[in-house]
DRENDO-1510 file (C-alpha; in Angstrom, 1 decimal, always signed):
<recs>
REC; n; res; u; v; w
REC; 1; GLN; +129.8; +73.4; +140.0 .
REC; 2; VAL; +129.3; +76.1; +142.8 .
REC; 3; GLN; +127.8; +75.3; +146.2 .
REC; 4; LEU; +126.3; +78.1; +148.2 .
REC; 5; VAL; +125.7; +78.2; +152.0 .
REC; 6; GLU; +123.9; +81.0; +153.7 .
REC; 7; SER; +124.3; +81.6; +157.4 .
REC; 8; GLY; +123.9; +84.6; +159.8 .
REC; 9; GLY; +119.9; +84.7; +159.6 .
REC; 10; GLY; +118.1; +84.9; +162.9 .
REC; 11; LEU; +115.4; +87.1; +165.0 .
REC; 12; VAL; +116.0; +90.5; +165.2 .
REC; 13; GLN; +114.0; +93.4; +167.0 .
REC; 14; ALA; +113.0; +96.4; +164.2 .
REC; 15; GLY; +115.8; +98.5; +163.9 .
REC; 16; GLY; +118.4; +96.0; +164.5 .
REC; 17; SER; +120.9; +94.8; +162.2 .
REC; 18; LEU; +122.1; +91.3; +160.7 .
REC; 19; ARG; +125.0; +90.4; +158.7 .
REC; 20; LEU; +124.2; +87.5; +156.3 .
REC; 21; SER; +127.1; +85.6; +154.8 .
REC; 22; CYS; +127.0; +83.1; +151.7 .
REC; 23; ALA; +130.1; +80.7; +151.7 .
REC; 24; ALA; +130.8; +79.2; +148.1 .
REC; 25; SER; +132.8; +76.2; +147.3 .
REC; 26; GLY; +135.2; +76.0; +144.5 .
REC; 27; ARG; +138.0; +78.1; +143.2 .
REC; 28; THR; +136.4; +80.2; +140.7 .
REC; 29; PHE; +134.2; +82.3; +143.2 .
REC; 30; GLY; +136.0; +85.4; +141.8 .
REC; 31; THR; +134.5; +84.7; +138.4 .
REC; 32; TYR; +130.8; +84.7; +139.5 .
REC; 33; ALA; +128.4; +87.4; +139.5 .
REC; 34; MET; +126.5; +87.3; +142.8 .
REC; 35; GLY; +122.9; +88.2; +144.3 .
REC; 36; TRP; +121.0; +88.1; +147.3 .
REC; 37; PHE; +117.3; +87.6; +146.8 .
REC; 38; ARG; +114.4; +87.1; +149.7 .
REC; 39; GLN; +111.1; +85.5; +149.6 .
REC; 40; ALA; +108.4; +86.4; +152.2 .
REC; 41; PRO; +105.4; +84.0; +153.0 .
REC; 42; ALA; +102.6; +84.2; +150.0 .
REC; 43; LYS; +105.0; +86.7; +148.0 .
REC; 44; GLU; +107.2; +86.4; +145.2 .
REC; 45; ARG; +111.0; +85.9; +145.2 .
REC; 46; GLU; +112.5; +89.4; +144.7 .
REC; 47; MET; +116.1; +90.5; +144.2 .
REC; 48; VAL; +117.5; +92.7; +147.0 .
REC; 49; ALA; +121.0; +93.2; +145.8 .
REC; 50; ALA; +123.4; +92.1; +143.3 .
REC; 51; LEU; +127.4; +92.6; +142.9 .
REC; 52; SER; +129.7; +92.1; +140.1 .
REC; 53; TRP; +132.4; +89.3; +140.1 .
REC; 54; THR; +135.0; +92.2; +140.8 .
REC; 55; GLY; +133.0; +93.6; +143.7 .
REC; 56; THR; +133.1; +97.1; +141.8 .
REC; 57; SER; +129.4; +97.2; +140.8 .
REC; 58; THR; +126.4; +96.9; +142.8 .
REC; 59; TYR; +122.7; +97.0; +142.4 .
REC; 60; TYR; +120.1; +97.5; +145.4 .
REC; 61; ALA; +116.5; +97.3; +145.2 .
REC; 62; ASP; +114.7; +100.3; +146.4 .
REC; 63; SER; +113.6; +98.7; +149.6 .
REC; 64; ALA; +117.5; +97.8; +150.6 .
REC; 65; LYS; +118.9; +101.2; +149.3 .
REC; 66; GLY; +120.6; +103.2; +152.1 .
REC; 67; ARG; +120.0; +100.2; +154.9 .
REC; 68; PHE; +121.6; +97.1; +153.1 .
REC; 69; THR; +125.2; +96.9; +151.8 .
REC; 70; ILE; +126.6; +93.9; +149.6 .
REC; 71; SER; +130.0; +93.1; +149.4 .
REC; 72; ARG; +132.4; +90.1; +148.8 .
REC; 73; ASP; +135.5; +88.7; +149.9 .
REC; 74; ASN; +137.1; +86.5; +147.0 .
REC; 75; ALA; +140.1; +85.4; +148.9 .
REC; 76; LYS; +137.5; +83.8; +151.4 .
REC; 77; ASN; +134.9; +82.8; +148.9 .
REC; 78; THR; +132.5; +84.6; +150.8 .
REC; 79; MET; +129.7; +87.4; +149.9 .
REC; 80; TYR; +128.2; +89.3; +152.7 .
REC; 81; LEU; +124.8; +91.2; +153.0 .
REC; 82; GLN; +124.8; +93.8; +155.8 .
REC; 83; MET; +121.5; +94.9; +156.9 .
REC; 84; ASN; +120.6; +97.8; +159.2 .
REC; 85; SER; +117.8; +99.5; +160.2 .
REC; 86; LEU; +115.5; +96.4; +159.8 .
REC; 87; LYS; +111.8; +96.4; +159.5 .
REC; 88; PRO; +109.3; +93.9; +160.1 .
REC; 89; GLU; +108.7; +93.8; +156.2 .
REC; 90; ASP; +112.3; +92.6; +155.7 .
REC; 91; THR; +111.2; +89.3; +157.0 .
REC; 92; ALA; +111.6; +86.4; +154.7 .
REC; 93; VAL; +114.1; +83.7; +153.7 .
REC; 94; TYR; +117.1; +85.2; +152.2 .
REC; 95; TYR; +118.9; +83.3; +149.4 .
REC; 96; CYS; +122.3; +83.9; +147.7 .
REC; 97; ALA; +123.0; +83.1; +144.3 .
REC; 98; ALA; +125.7; +82.8; +141.7 .
REC; 99; LYS; +126.0; +83.2; +138.0 .
REC; 100; ARG; +129.1; +82.7; +135.8 .
REC; 101; VAL; +128.9; +86.1; +134.0 .
REC; 102; ARG; +131.3; +89.1; +133.9 .
REC; 103; GLY; +130.3; +92.0; +135.3 .
REC; 104; LEU; +126.9; +92.6; +137.1 .
REC; 105; TYR; +123.7; +90.6; +136.7 .
REC; 106; THR; +120.2; +91.8; +137.8 .
REC; 107; GLY; +118.2; +89.1; +136.2 .
REC; 108; GLU; +116.6; +86.2; +138.1 .
REC; 109; GLU; +118.3; +83.4; +135.8 .
REC; 110; TYR; +121.2; +82.6; +138.3 .
REC; 111; ASP; +122.8; +79.3; +137.7 .
REC; 112; TYR; +123.5; +78.4; +141.4 .
REC; 113; TRP; +121.5; +78.8; +144.7 .
REC; 114; GLY; +121.6; +78.5; +148.5 .
REC; 115; GLN; +119.1; +76.8; +150.6 .
REC; 116; GLY; +118.3; +79.9; +152.1 .
REC; 117; THR; +118.3; +81.6; +155.8 .
REC; 118; GLN; +115.4; +83.0; +157.7 .
REC; 119; VAL; +115.3; +86.5; +158.7 .
REC; 120; THR; +112.6; +87.4; +161.0 .
REC; 121; VAL; +112.2; +91.1; +162.4 .
REC; 122; SER; +109.8; +91.8; +164.9 .
REC; 123; SER; +108.0; +95.1; +165.9 .
</recs>
């Protein structure tokens, strides 16, 4: 069982930056592939970025490429999403997710989800 807790969301002006964190419980964090998703009002949930269990392989949605960076610190049981050059269309609830699988996982069938953290970007 893994529990995930996101933090770092907030209100920021367009062009600003935020760093989201996802703290995981348990001693096997390093064996989980991880992902960041977001869901804006009246929109479907979408994957933003994904990271392999070793942290060596990454995936970014087109909307995140060049602006967001996903990373993890297995010693701290924490994953991060550095978001730069934020736009109003990045406004959403951001969720982290974990899946017990080797390598990189870019699907939707994650095993564990956090409760989400709100990111609001004002124009």
